[in-house]
C-alpha positions as a Markdown table, in Angstrom:
| # | Residue | x | y | z |
|---|---|---|---|---|
| 1 | Unk | 13.2 | -4.3 | 6.9 |
| 2 | Unk | 9.7 | -7.1 | 6.0 |
| 3 | Unk | 8.0 | -5.0 | 2.5 |
| 4 | Unk | 4.9 | -5.8 | 0.4 |
| 5 | Unk | 5.1 | -5.1 | -3.2 |
| 6 | Unk | 7.5 | -8.2 | -3.5 |
| 7 | Unk | 10.4 | -5.8 | -2.6 |
| 8 | Unk | 11.2 | -4.0 | -5.5 |
| 9 | Unk | 13.8 | -2.2 | -4.4 |
| 10 | Unk | 16.2 | -3.2 | -2.0 |
| 11 | Unk | 19.8 | -3.0 | -1.2 |
| 12 | Unk | 22.7 | -3.3 | -3.4 |
| 13 | Unk | 25.1 | -3.4 | -0.9 |
| 14 | Unk | 24.0 | -6.4 | 1.0 |
| 15 | Unk | 24.1 | -4.5 | 4.2 |
| 16 | Unk | 20.5 | -5.5 | 5.0 |
| 17 | Unk | 18.2 | -8.6 | 4.5 |
| 18 | Unk | 14.9 | -7.6 | 2.9 |
| 19 | Unk | 12.5 | -9.9 | 3.3 |
| 20 | Unk | 9.6 | -9.1 | 0.3 |
| 21 | Unk | 5.9 | -10.6 | 0.5 |
| 22 | Unk | 2.6 | -10.8 | -2.1 |
| 23 | Unk | 0.2 | -12.9 | -2.2 |
| 24 | Unk | 0.3 | -12.9 | -6.4 |
| 25 | Unk | 3.2 | -15.2 | -7.9 |
| 26 | Unk | 3.2 | -13.2 | -10.6 |
| 27 | Unk | 4.2 | -10.0 | -9.1 |
| 28 | Unk | 6.6 | -12.3 | -6.9 |
| 29 | Unk | 8.0 | -13.8 | -10.6 |
| 30 | Unk | 8.9 | -10.0 | -11.8 |
| 31 | Unk | 10.3 | -9.2 | -8.7 |
| 32 | Unk | 12.5 | -12.3 | -9.0 |
| 33 | Unk | 14.2 | -11.2 | -12.2 |
| 34 | Unk | 15.8 | -8.2 | -9.7 |
| 35 | Unk | 16.4 | -10.7 | -6.4 |
| 36 | Unk | 19.9 | -10.1 | -5.1 |
| 37 | Unk | 20.9 | -12.4 | -2.6 |
| 38 | Unk | 19.8 | -9.6 | 0.7 |
| 39 | Unk | 16.9 | -10.1 | -0.3 |
| 40 | Unk | 14.3 | -13.1 | 0.0 |
| 41 | Unk | 11.1 | -13.1 | -1.7 |
| 42 | Unk | 7.4 | -15.1 | -0.3 |
| 43 | Unk | 4.1 | -16.3 | -1.2 |
| 44 | Unk | 2.1 | -14.6 | 1.7 |
| 45 | Unk | -1.0 | -12.8 | 2.6 |
| 46 | Unk | -0.7 | -9.1 | 5.0 |
| 47 | Unk | -3.3 | -10.3 | 6.8 |
| 48 | Unk | -1.5 | -13.8 | 8.0 |
| 49 | Unk | 1.8 | -13.0 | 8.9 |
| 50 | Unk | 3.7 | -16.5 | 9.1 |
| 51 | Unk | 7.0 | -15.1 | 10.7 |
| 52 | Unk | 8.9 | -16.8 | 13.5 |
| 53 | Unk | 11.0 | -13.9 | 13.8 |
| 54 | Unk | 10.8 | -10.3 | 13.8 |
| 55 | Unk | 12.0 | -7.1 | 12.0 |
| 56 | Unk | 14.0 | -3.2 | 12.2 |
| 57 | Unk | 11.3 | -1.9 | 10.3 |
| 58 | Unk | 7.7 | -2.8 | 7.7 |
| 59 | Unk | 7.2 | -1.2 | 5.1 |
| 60 | Unk | 4.1 | -0.9 | 3.3 |
| 61 | Unk | 4.3 | 1.4 | 0.1 |
| 62 | Unk | 1.9 | 1.7 | -3.1 |
| 63 | Unk | -1.4 | 2.2 | -1.2 |
| 64 | Unk | -1.3 | -1.4 | -0.3 |
| 65 | Unk | -3.3 | -0.9 | 3.0 |
| 66 | Unk | -6.2 | 1.0 | 0.7 |
| 67 | Unk | -6.5 | -2.6 | -0.6 |
| 68 | Unk | -8.1 | -4.3 | 2.4 |
| 69 | Unk | -11.7 | -2.7 | 2.5 |
| 70 | Unk | -13.4 | -4.0 | 5.6 |
| 71 | Unk | -11.8 | -2.1 | 8.9 |
| 72 | Unk | -11.7 | -5.7 | 10.6 |
| 73 | Unk | -9.4 | -6.6 | 7.6 |
| 74 | Unk | -7.3 | -3.6 | 8.3 |
| 75 | Unk | -6.9 | -4.0 | 11.9 |
| 76 | Unk | -6.3 | -7.6 | 11.5 |
| 77 | Unk | -2.9 | -6.8 | 9.2 |
| 78 | Unk | -1.8 | -4.6 | 11.4 |
| 79 | Unk | -1.7 | -6.3 | 15.1 |
| 80 | Unk | -0.1 | -8.8 | 12.9 |
| 81 | Unk | 2.9 | -5.8 | 11.8 |
| 82 | Unk | 2.6 | -5.4 | 15.5 |
| 83 | Unk | 3.5 | -8.9 | 16.4 |
| 84 | Unk | 6.1 | -9.6 | 13.8 |
| 85 | Unk | 8.3 | -6.1 | 14.7 |
| 86 | Unk | 11.2 | -5.8 | 17.1 |
| 87 | Unk | 10.4 | -3.8 | 20.6 |
| 88 | Unk | 11.7 | -0.6 | 18.6 |
| 89 | Unk | 10.3 | -1.2 | 15.4 |
| 90 | Unk | 9.4 | 1.3 | 13.0 |
| 91 | Unk | 6.4 | 0.8 | 10.6 |
| 92 | Unk | 6.8 | 3.2 | 6.9 |
| 93 | Unk | 2.9 | 3.0 | 4.8 |
| 94 | Unk | 2.2 | 5.2 | 2.2 |
| 95 | Unk | -1.6 | 5.8 | 2.0 |
| 96 | Unk | -3.9 | 7.1 | -0.8 |
| 97 | Unk | -5.8 | 10.0 | 1.4 |
| 98 | Unk | -8.9 | 11.4 | -0.6 |
| 99 | Unk | -9.8 | 14.7 | -0.7 |
| 100 | Unk | -12.2 | 16.5 | 2.1 |
| 101 | Unk | -15.4 | 16.5 | 1.8 |
| 102 | Unk | -15.6 | 13.3 | 0.4 |
| 103 | Unk | -15.6 | 13.1 | -3.5 |
| 104 | Unk | -19.0 | 13.1 | -4.9 |
| 105 | Unk | -18.9 | 13.0 | -8.4 |
| 106 | Unk | -17.0 | 10.7 | -10.7 |
| 107 | Unk | -13.0 | 11.0 | -12.2 |
| 108 | Unk | -11.6 | 10.1 | -15.6 |
| 109 | Unk | -8.1 | 10.5 | -16.1 |
| 110 | Unk | -6.6 | 9.4 | -19.7 |
| 111 | Unk | -2.9 | 9.2 | -20.6 |
| 112 | Unk | -1.1 | 7.9 | -24.0 |
| 113 | Unk | 2.4 | 6.1 | -24.0 |
| 114 | Unk | 3.9 | 5.1 | -26.7 |
| 115 | Unk | 4.0 | 1.3 | -27.8 |
| 116 | Unk | 7.9 | -0.4 | -27.6 |
| 117 | Unk | 7.6 | -1.6 | -31.4 |
| 118 | Unk | 5.1 | 0.9 | -32.8 |
| 119 | Unk | 1.7 | 1.8 | -32.0 |
| 120 | Unk | 0.1 | 3.4 | -28.7 |
| 121 | Unk | -1.4 | 2.4 | -25.4 |
| 122 | Unk | -4.1 | 4.0 | -24.2 |
| 123 | Unk | -5.1 | 3.9 | -20.3 |
| 124 | Unk | -8.0 | 5.4 | -19.1 |
| 125 | Unk | -9.0 | 5.5 | -15.2 |
| 126 | Unk | -12.7 | 5.7 | -13.8 |
| 127 | Unk | -12.6 | 6.7 | -10.3 |
| 128 | Unk | -16.2 | 6.3 | -8.4 |
| 129 | Unk | -16.6 | 7.0 | -5.0 |
| 130 | Unk | -18.8 | 5.6 | -2.6 |
| 131 | Unk | -19.4 | 7.5 | 0.2 |
| 132 | Unk | -21.4 | 4.9 | 1.8 |
| 133 | Unk | -18.4 | 2.8 | 2.3 |
| 134 | Unk | -16.3 | 5.1 | 2.7 |
| 135 | Unk | -14.8 | 3.0 | -0.5 |
| 136 | Unk | -13.5 | 4.2 | -3.9 |
| 137 | Unk | -14.1 | 2.1 | -6.9 |
| 138 | Unk | -11.5 | 2.1 | -9.9 |
| 139 | Unk | -11.8 | 1.3 | -13.1 |
| 140 | Unk | -8.5 | 0.6 | -15.2 |
| 141 | Unk | -8.6 | 0.5 | -19.4 |
| 142 | Unk | -6.1 | -0.8 | -21.0 |
| 143 | Unk | -6.3 | -0.1 | -25.1 |
| 144 | Unk | -3.3 | -1.3 | -27.3 |
| 145 | Unk | -2.9 | 0.4 | -30.7 |
| 146 | Unk | -0.4 | -1.4 | -32.6 |
| 147 | Unk | -1.0 | 0.7 | -35.7 |
| 148 | Unk | 0.5 | -1.6 | -37.9 |
| 149 | Unk | -0.9 | -4.5 | -41.3 |
| 150 | Unk | -1.1 | -7.6 | -39.4 |
| 151 | Unk | -1.5 | -6.4 | -35.6 |
| 152 | Unk | -5.5 | -6.4 | -34.3 |
| 153 | Unk | -5.8 | -3.9 | -31.2 |
| 154 | Unk | -6.0 | -5.2 | -27.8 |
| 155 | Unk | -8.4 | -4.0 | -25.1 |
| 156 | Unk | -8.1 | -5.1 | -21.7 |
| 157 | Unk | -9.9 | -3.6 | -18.1 |
| 158 | Unk | -10.2 | -4.6 | -14.2 |
| 159 | Unk | -12.3 | -3.1 | -11.6 |
| 160 | Unk | -11.4 | -2.8 | -7.7 |
| 161 | Unk | -12.6 | -1.4 | -4.6 |
| 162 | Unk | -10.2 | 0.7 | -2.1 |
| 163 | Unk | -10.7 | 2.3 | 1.6 |
| 164 | Unk | -10.9 | 6.0 | 1.2 |
| 165 | Unk | -10.8 | 6.9 | 4.8 |
| 166 | Unk | -9.7 | 10.4 | 6.2 |
| 167 | Unk | -6.9 | 10.6 | 7.8 |
| 168 | Unk | -7.8 | 11.1 | 11.5 |
| 169 | Unk | -10.0 | 8.1 | 11.1 |
| 170 | Unk | -6.2 | 5.9 | 10.2 |
| 171 | Unk | -4.3 | 7.9 | 12.6 |
| 172 | Unk | -7.4 | 6.6 | 15.0 |
| 173 | Unk | -6.9 | 2.2 | 13.3 |
| 174 | Unk | -3.3 | 3.0 | 14.1 |
| 175 | Unk | -3.6 | 3.9 | 17.5 |
| 176 | Unk | -6.0 | 1.0 | 18.5 |
| 177 | Unk | -3.5 | -1.0 | 17.2 |
| 178 | Unk | -0.1 | 0.1 | 19.3 |
| 179 | Unk | 0.5 | 2.2 | 16.8 |
| 180 | Unk | 2.5 | 6.4 | 17.3 |
| 181 | Unk | 3.1 | 7.9 | 14.9 |
| 182 | Unk | 6.4 | 9.8 | 14.7 |
| 183 | Unk | 6.0 | 11.8 | 11.3 |
| 184 | Unk | 3.4 | 12.2 | 8.7 |
| 185 | Unk | 4.8 | 13.6 | 4.9 |
| 186 | Unk | 2.8 | 13.9 | 1.8 |
| 187 | Unk | 5.3 | 13.3 | -0.7 |
| 188 | Unk | 8.8 | 11.0 | -0.8 |
| 189 | Unk | 10.9 | 14.4 | -0.2 |
| 190 | Unk | 9.1 | 14.5 | 3.4 |
| 191 | Unk | 7.4 | 17.7 | 2.3 |
| 192 | Unk | 4.6 | 18.6 | 5.0 |
| 193 | Unk | 1.0 | 16.4 | 4.0 |
| 194 | Unk | -1.0 | 19.0 | 3.1 |
| 195 | Unk | -5.2 | 17.2 | 2.7 |
| 196 | Unk | -5.9 | 19.9 | 0.1 |
| 197 | Unk | -2.9 | 19.6 | -2.4 |
| 198 | Unk | -2.6 | 15.7 | -2.0 |
| 199 | Unk | -4.0 | 12.8 | -1.7 |
| 200 | Unk | -0.6 | 10.7 | -1.0 |
| 201 | Unk | 0.1 | 10.6 | 3.0 |
| 202 | Unk | 3.9 | 8.8 | 3.7 |
| 203 | Unk | 3.5 | 7.7 | 7.7 |
| 204 | Unk | 6.8 | 6.8 | 9.9 |
| 205 | Unk | 4.7 | 4.9 | 12.9 |
| 206 | Unk | 6.9 | 3.5 | 16.2 |
| 207 | Unk | 5.8 | 0.6 | 17.8 |
| 208 | Unk | 3.9 | 1.3 | 21.6 |
| 209 | Unk | 6.0 | -0.6 | 24.0 |
| 210 | Unk | 3.5 | -1.0 | 26.8 |
| 211 | Unk | 0.2 | -0.4 | 24.5 |
| 212 | Unk | -0.7 | -4.0 | 25.6 |
| 213 | Unk | -0.2 | -3.7 | 29.5 |
| 214 | Unk | -1.9 | -0.4 | 29.8 |
| 215 | Unk | -4.8 | -1.8 | 28.4 |
| 216 | Unk | -5.2 | -4.2 | 30.7 |
| 217 | Unk | -4.6 | -1.9 | 33.1 |
| 218 | Unk | -7.4 | 0.2 | 31.4 |
| 219 | Unk | -9.7 | -3.2 | 31.5 |
| 220 | Unk | -9.1 | -3.5 | 35.3 |
| 221 | Unk | -10.1 | 0.0 | 36.2 |
């Protein structure tokens, strides 16, 4: 099994080999703390897979595919996935799908957590829709408030964009890359996907065995 996002969850019994990839050395170091002999960790870009072997399944969790904000990059990633799968291999993907119609206004989320050792951690998330590019700009702010003498407040923030395509557009991209959907769920407990109730979509896709052969025949005719 090939897994994006550092292979943080893997089998304990060693019955199946899992290869985890990430292009962040920091995340790989965190994952290595939980590494077992059944799991190998590699620093690799998901658009440029460098394997000379095939996998039974590829797992792309945590909306990782949404981080590719250009369709050209998504297609390159999916082409690499198809090439890295066995003939009967499966591609398992978790996607963020925006509510429809596309959100027109900014949204704001606020959470507060107890800080280990005392104080509070405040998390703020500001989402700015970008309908023209079908993207969502996300700003995350973390405000650390120790609330103890001698400890200063700290503020951190990051801004990034994710692709916010509708499901039918994603299915077109998967089809053009040589995949066919087998199951579409709206949660990890395999509830039906309801675009009005959830922005989480889980897909199980199978590799089309004769995809390129059929394409060549279509081009000839």
